[in-house]
C-alpha positions in Angstrom: -110.5 9.7 -103.7 -107.3 11.3 -104.4 -107.5 12.8 -101.1 -108.4 9.4 -99.6 -105.5 7.8 -101.4 -103.2 10.6 -100.3 -104.3 10.2 -96.7 -104.0 6.4 -97.1 -100.5 6.9 -98.4 -99.7 9.2 -95.6 -101.1 6.7 -93.1 -99.2 3.8 -94.7 -96.1 5.9 -94.6 -96.7 6.7 -90.9 -97.4 3.0 -90.2 -94.1 2.1 -91.9 -92.4 4.8 -90.0 -93.9 3.6 -86.7 -93.1 0.0 -87.6 -89.5 1.0 -88.4 -89.3 2.9 -85.1 -90.9 -0.1 -83.3 -88.1 -2.3 -84.8 -85.6 0.3 -83.8 -87.0 0.4 -80.2 -87.1 -3.5 -80.1 -83.4 -3.5 -81.1 -82.7 -0.9 -78.4 -84.6 -3.0 -75.9 -82.5 -6.0 -77.0 -79.3 -4.0 -76.7 -80.4 -2.7 -73.3 -81.3 -6.2 -72.2 -77.9 -7.4 -73.5 -76.2 -4.6 -71.7 -78.3 -5.3 -68.6 -77.1 -8.9 -68.7 -73.5 -7.7 -69.1 -73.9 -5.3 -66.2 -75.5 -8.1 -64.1 -72.6 -10.4 -65.1 -70.2 -7.6 -64.2 -72.0 -7.1 -60.9 -71.8 -10.8 -60.1 -68.1 -10.8 -61.0 -67.6 -7.8 -58.8 -69.5 -9.5 -56.0 -67.3 -12.6 -56.4 -64.2 -10.4 -56.4 -65.5 -8.6 -53.3 -66.0 -11.9 -51.6 -62.5 -13.0 -52.5 -61.2 -9.7 -51.3 -63.1 -10.0 -48.0 -61.5 -13.5 -47.6 -58.1 -12.1 -48.3 -58.8 -9.1 -46.0 -59.7 -11.6 -43.2 -56.6 -13.6 -44.0 -54.4 -10.5 -43.8 -56.1 -9.4 -40.6 -55.4 -12.8 -39.1 -51.7 -12.6 -40.3 -51.6 -9.1 -38.8 -52.8 -10.3 -35.4 -50.3 -13.2 -35.6 -47.5 -10.7 -36.5 -48.6 -8.4 -33.6 -48.3 -11.3 -31.3 -44.9 -12.2 -32.6 -43.8 -8.5 -32.2 -45.0 -8.5 -28.5 -43.1 -11.8 -27.9 -40.0 -10.3 -29.5 -40.3 -7.1 -27.4 -40.7 -9.3 -24.3 -37.6 -11.3 -25.3 -35.8 -8.0 -26.0 -36.6 -6.7 -22.5 -35.5 -10.0 -21.0 -32.2 -9.8 -22.9 -31.7 -6.2 -21.8 -32.4 -7.2 -18.2 -29.8 -9.9 -18.5 -27.3 -7.4 -20.1 -27.8 -5.0 -17.2 -27.3 -7.9 -14.7 -24.1 -8.9 -16.6 -22.9 -5.3 -16.6 -23.5 -5.1 -12.9 -21.6 -8.4 -12.3 -18.8 -7.1 -14.6 -18.6 -3.9 -12.6 -18.5 -6.0 -9.4 -15.7 -8.1 -10.9 -13.8 -5.0 -12.0 -14.1 -3.7 -8.4 -12.8 -7.0 -7.0 -9.9 -7.0 -9.6 -9.0 -3.5 -8.5 -9.1 -4.7 -4.9 -6.9 -7.7 -5.7 -4.5 -5.5 -7.6 -4.3 -3.1 -4.6 -3.7 -6.1 -2.3 -1.1 -7.5 -4.7 0.8 -4.1 -4.7 0.4 -4.0 -0.9 1.8 -7.6 -0.6 4.6 -6.8 -3.1 5.5 -3.7 -0.9 5.4 -5.9 2.2 7.5 -8.5 0.5 10.1 -5.9 -0.5 10.1 -4.6 3.1 10.5 -8.2 4.4 13.2 -8.8 1.9 15.0 -5.7 3.1 14.6 -6.8 6.7 15.8 -10.3 5.8 19.0 -8.8 4.3 19.5 -6.7 7.4 19.0 -9.9 9.5 21.4 -11.8 7.3 23.9 -9.1 7.6 23.5 -9.0 11.5 23.7 -12.8 11.5 27.0 -12.7 9.6 28.2 -10.0 12.0 27.1 -12.1 14.9 28.9 -15.2 13.5 32.0 -13.1 12.9 31.9 -11.9 16.5 31.3 -15.5 17.7 34.3 -16.6 15.7 36.3 -13.7 17.1 35.2 -14.6 20.6 36.0 -18.3 20.0 39.4 -17.3 18.7 39.9 -15.1 21.8 38.6 -18.0 24.0 41.2 -20.3 22.3 43.8 -17.7 22.8 42.9 -17.4 26.4 42.8 -21.1 26.8 46.2 -21.3 25.2 47.5 -18.6 27.6 45.9 -20.3 30.6 47.6 -23.5 29.6 50.8 -21.6 29.3 50.4 -20.1 32.6 49.6 -23.3 34.2 
């Protein structure tokens, strides 16, 4: 019986050890289930964040497309403005050419005016000489008339 009691004690010890390990395993299972729930909660949170990020990504893509459209519009306007600038530069060059042409004509007219002024002075001088001759002739004519009267 001692042997039986010893075996019984051994078995009881083994049973207690098994029950202790069983409790330990149950606690591990509970911990693992708790961790599983935490992981599932984290996964759900990550899925929610992923959905929000997808929404923001789509929002940013939409804004990017809008921005690209605005950039194209601005580039078109820039090209239009550059075209207008080239046109204005062309007109400015044409006007500069016309200004040079007018300045040349102005100098030409000033030269002609000087020449005409010079000729007018010569004509005035000749006119005065002619008037002086006319007066001289008139005086001679009066003298001759006076002599003719004397001779008569």
